[in-house]
MIKE-85280 format. One record per residue: residue number from 1; residue in three letters; x negated, y, z of N, C-alpha, C in turn. Coordinates in steps of 0.1 Angstrom, whole numbers. Example, Ala and Ser with C-alpha at 12.3 -4.5 7.8 and 13.67 -1.06 7.14 Angstrom:
BEGIN
[1, ALA, [-132, -57, 78], [-123, -45, 78], [-132, -33, 78]] [2, SER, [-128, -22, 71], [-137, -11, 71], [-129, 0, 79]] 
END
This chain:
BEGIN
[1, UNK, [-27, -174, 1331], [-30, -161, 1326], [-30, -167, 1311]] [2, UNK, [-20, -151, 1301], [-20, -155, 1287], [-33, -151, 1279]] [3, UNK, [-43, -149, 1284], [-55, -149, 1277], [-59, -160, 1275]] [4, UNK, [-63, -167, 1287], [-64, -181, 1287], [-56, -189, 1274]] [5, UNK, [-46, -193, 1278], [-32, -195, 1270], [-36, -192, 1256]] [6, UNK, [-40, -185, 1249], [-41, -180, 1236], [-55, -179, 1233]] [7, UNK, [-64, -182, 1242], [-79, -187, 1239], [-84, -190, 1222]] [8, UNK, [-76, -204, 1224], [-78, -208, 1206], [-69, -206, 1195]] [9, UNK, [-61, -194, 1199], [-49, -198, 1189], [-51, -186, 1183]] [10, UNK, [-48, -184, 1166], [-46, -174, 1153], [-34, -177, 1150]] [11, UNK, [-39, -162, 1153], [-22, -154, 1143], [-27, -149, 1132]] [12, UNK, [-18, -154, 1119], [-23, -151, 1106], [-9, -146, 1102]] [13, UNK, [-14, -135, 1094], [-1, -124, 1087], [-4, -127, 1073]] [14, UNK, [3, -141, 1067], [6, -140, 1053], [10, -149, 1052]] [15, UNK, [17, -155, 1031], [24, -165, 1033], [24, -175, 1036]] [16, UNK, [35, -184, 1037], [33, -192, 1046], [31, -205, 1043]] [17, UNK, [34, -206, 1027], [28, -221, 1023], [11, -219, 1018]] [18, UNK, [9, -208, 1014], [-10, -203, 1019], [-20, -207, 1033]] [19, UNK, [-7, -206, 1039], [-17, -204, 1054], [-10, -226, 1059]] [20, UNK, [-5, -230, 1056], [0, -240, 1052], [-6, -250, 1049]] [21, UNK, [-13, -248, 1034], [-22, -251, 1026], [-35, -250, 1035]] [22, UNK, [-37, -240, 1039], [-49, -237, 1042], [-58, -243, 1053]] [23, UNK, [-43, -245, 1063], [-49, -251, 1075], [-40, -265, 1079]] [24, UNK, [-42, -269, 1065], [-35, -285, 1069], [-48, -294, 1075]] [25, UNK, [-47, -301, 1083], [-52, -317, 1084], [-43, -325, 1095]] [26, UNK, [-48, -339, 1094], [-41, -345, 1098], [-36, -344, 1115]] [27, UNK, [-42, -335, 1123], [-40, -328, 1134], [-30, -319, 1136]] [28, UNK, [-26, -315, 1124], [-23, -304, 1126], [-2, -303, 1128]] [29, UNK, [0, -294, 1134], [15, -289, 1132], [23, -281, 1128]] [30, UNK, [30, -277, 1118], [36, -267, 1115], [50, -265, 1120]] [31, UNK, [53, -258, 1127], [66, -254, 1127], [71, -243, 1121]] [32, UNK, [82, -243, 1110], [86, -234, 1101], [103, -229, 1104]] [33, UNK, [105, -216, 1102], [115, -212, 1108], [121, -201, 1093]] [34, UNK, [119, -207, 1080], [116, -195, 1068], [133, -187, 1070]] [35, UNK, [137, -173, 1066], [147, -168, 1061], [155, -179, 1059]] [36, UNK, [172, -180, 1063], [178, -192, 1055], [181, -187, 1042]] [37, UNK, [180, -190, 1034], [180, -181, 1019], [195, -184, 1015]] [38, UNK, [202, -196, 1021], [217, -203, 1024], [228, -192, 1028]] [39, UNK, [222, -183, 1035], [229, -176, 1049], [237, -161, 1045]] [40, UNK, [247, -157, 1042], [255, -145, 1044], [253, -131, 1054]] [41, UNK, [233, -130, 1052], [232, -121, 1061], [223, -111, 1056]] [42, UNK, [222, -99, 1052], [218, -94, 1052], [200, -90, 1056]] [43, UNK, [197, -93, 1063], [184, -92, 1067], [174, -106, 1058]] [44, UNK, [184, -114, 1050], [176, -127, 1048], [176, -121, 1028]] [45, UNK, [181, -108, 1030], [178, -105, 1013], [165, -108, 1008]] [46, UNK, [162, -118, 998], [145, -116, 993], [143, -126, 994]] [47, UNK, [146, -139, 1001], [141, -149, 1005], [152, -161, 999]] [48, UNK, [146, -168, 984], [158, -170, 975], [154, -185, 975]] [49, UNK, [161, -197, 969], [160, -209, 968], [143, -213, 957]] [50, UNK, [143, -205, 950], [127, -209, 947], [116, -209, 954]] [51, UNK, [117, -198, 964], [112, -198, 982], [112, -211, 989]] [52, UNK, [125, -214, 989], [127, -225, 997], [125, -236, 993]] [53, UNK, [123, -235, 980], [118, -248, 972], [105, -249, 973]] [54, UNK, [100, -241, 972], [84, -242, 974], [79, -240, 984]] [55, UNK, [83, -244, 996], [83, -245, 1009], [85, -259, 1013]] [56, UNK, [96, -259, 1009], [97, -280, 1004], [83, -286, 1002]] [57, UNK, [80, -286, 987], [75, -284, 983], [56, -289, 989]] [58, UNK, [51, -279, 993], [44, -275, 1000], [45, -287, 1016]] [59, UNK, [58, -288, 1018], [57, -292, 1029], [57, -304, 1027]] [60, UNK, [59, -313, 1015], [64, -328, 1009], [47, -336, 1007]] [61, UNK, [37, -321, 1008], [26, -326, 1001], [14, -327, 1015]] [62, UNK, [14, -321, 1031], [4, -323, 1038], [7, -336, 1046]] [63, UNK, [-6, -332, 1050], [-8, -346, 1057], [-10, -344, 1075]] [64, UNK, [-9, -332, 1081], [-1, -330, 1093], [14, -328, 1093]] [65, UNK, [21, -324, 1105], [32, -324, 1107], [37, -314, 1107]] [66, UNK, [55, -312, 1106], [63, -302, 1106], [73, -303, 1109]] [67, UNK, [81, -293, 1115], [92, -293, 1121], [102, -280, 1110]] [68, UNK, [108, -279, 1105], [115, -272, 1101], [136, -268, 1106]] [69, UNK, [135, -257, 1107], [149, -252, 1110], [152, -244, 1093]] [70, UNK, [165, -251, 1095], [176, -244, 1081], [189, -245, 1085]] [71, UNK, [198, -241, 1075], [211, -248, 1073], [209, -263, 1064]] [72, UNK, [220, -269, 1064], [223, -281, 1054], [217, -271, 1036]] [73, UNK, [215, -281, 1030], [215, -275, 1017], [213, -292, 1006]] [74, UNK, [218, -288, 995], [211, -298, 987], [204, -298, 984]] [75, UNK, [191, -289, 981], [178, -294, 981], [174, -295, 990]] [76, UNK, [175, -294, 998], [170, -300, 1014], [174, -315, 1017]] [77, UNK, [188, -321, 1013], [190, -334, 1012], [178, -340, 1003]] [78, UNK, [175, -338, 986], [171, -340, 981], [155, -346, 986]] [79, UNK, [148, -335, 993], [138, -338, 996], [138, -347, 1009]] [80, UNK, [145, -344, 1016], [146, -359, 1026], [145, -367, 1029]] [81, UNK, [158, -372, 1011], [156, -387, 1014], [146, -393, 1000]] [82, UNK, [138, -382, 994], [126, -385, 985], [117, -389, 993]] [83, UNK, [115, -382, 1001], [103, -383, 1015], [102, -387, 1025]] [84, UNK, [116, -393, 1030], [120, -403, 1041], [116, -392, 1055]] [85, UNK, [124, -380, 1052], [118, -369, 1065], [132, -373, 1075]] [86, UNK, [128, -375, 1088], [142, -375, 1099], [147, -356, 1095]] [87, UNK, [162, -360, 1097], [170, -344, 1101], [179, -350, 1112]] [88, UNK, [181, -335, 1124], [192, -337, 1133], [201, -329, 1127]] [89, UNK, [216, -326, 1127], [220, -318, 1126], [225, -311, 1144]] [90, UNK, [228, -299, 1144], [232, -292, 1151], [246, -283, 1149]] [91, UNK, [255, -281, 1157], [272, -275, 1151], [267, -259, 1166]] [92, UNK, [261, -249, 1158], [258, -237, 1166], [266, -225, 1165]] [93, UNK, [268, -221, 1174], [276, -209, 1177], [265, -195, 1174]] [94, UNK, [274, -190, 1162], [265, -178, 1158], [270, -164, 1165]] [95, UNK, [261, -162, 1172], [257, -146, 1178], [268, -136, 1171]] [96, UNK, [272, -125, 1177], [285, -112, 1169], [272, -102, 1167]] [97, UNK, [270, -97, 1158], [264, -84, 1157], [278, -74, 1150]] [98, UNK, [270, -65, 1150], [279, -50, 1143], [280, -53, 1132]] [99, UNK, [274, -59, 1121], [277, -56, 1110], [285, -70, 1107]] [100, UNK, [287, -81, 1105], [296, -93, 1110], [299, -96, 1128]] [101, UNK, [312, -90, 1125], [316, -89, 1142], [329, -98, 1142]] [102, UNK, [327, -113, 1138], [335, -127, 1146], [333, -131, 1153]] [103, UNK, [343, -133, 1159], [340, -140, 1174], [341, -158, 1170]] [104, UNK, [332, -162, 1177], [331, -175, 1178], [327, -183, 1164]] [105, UNK, [320, -176, 1160], [320, -184, 1143], [307, -192, 1145]] [106, UNK, [311, -203, 1141], [299, -219, 1137], [292, -216, 1128]] [107, UNK, [283, -223, 1129], [274, -231, 1115], [265, -241, 1121]] [108, UNK, [263, -251, 1110], [263, -260, 1113], [239, -257, 1106]] [109, UNK, [234, -263, 1120], [220, -255, 1115], [212, -267, 1116]] [110, UNK, [204, -274, 1110], [193, -286, 1107], [182, -286, 1112]] [111, UNK, [175, -292, 1120], [160, -294, 1115], [156, -307, 1107]] [112, UNK, [145, -307, 1104], [140, -320, 1097], [128, -320, 1100]] [113, UNK, [118, -334, 1096], [106, -331, 1106], [99, -343, 1097]] [114, UNK, [88, -347, 1093], [85, -357, 1089], [77, -367, 1093]] [115, UNK, [80, -366, 1110], [83, -374, 1119], [95, -382, 1128]] [116, UNK, [93, -389, 1130], [109, -393, 1144], [107, -383, 1153]] [117, UNK, [122, -377, 1148], [127, -368, 1159], [136, -373, 1168]] 
END
């Protein structure tokens, strides 16, 4: 039953970095799927390199674990190297939408973690 599964779940609507800092502990796990600042998609407007850098800086200081989804970037490479994070890359097919009607468009996506993946 859904109510039982969500019994100890807390859903919050606030700045991600604030939530990560306020909920961090050794047992915490954060799955982060922010807007991809380096994507050419209109629905990601407003999320900047500065926002992504703030997220990386926040994640670099946590006690818990994180898994981050993103596109590759130089800033991500820098943080990954500096903090010995683990990464895996995936060659993904991007779905077609009315605004960007390119068939079979592909994009490299990256998952990054502060634990072995």
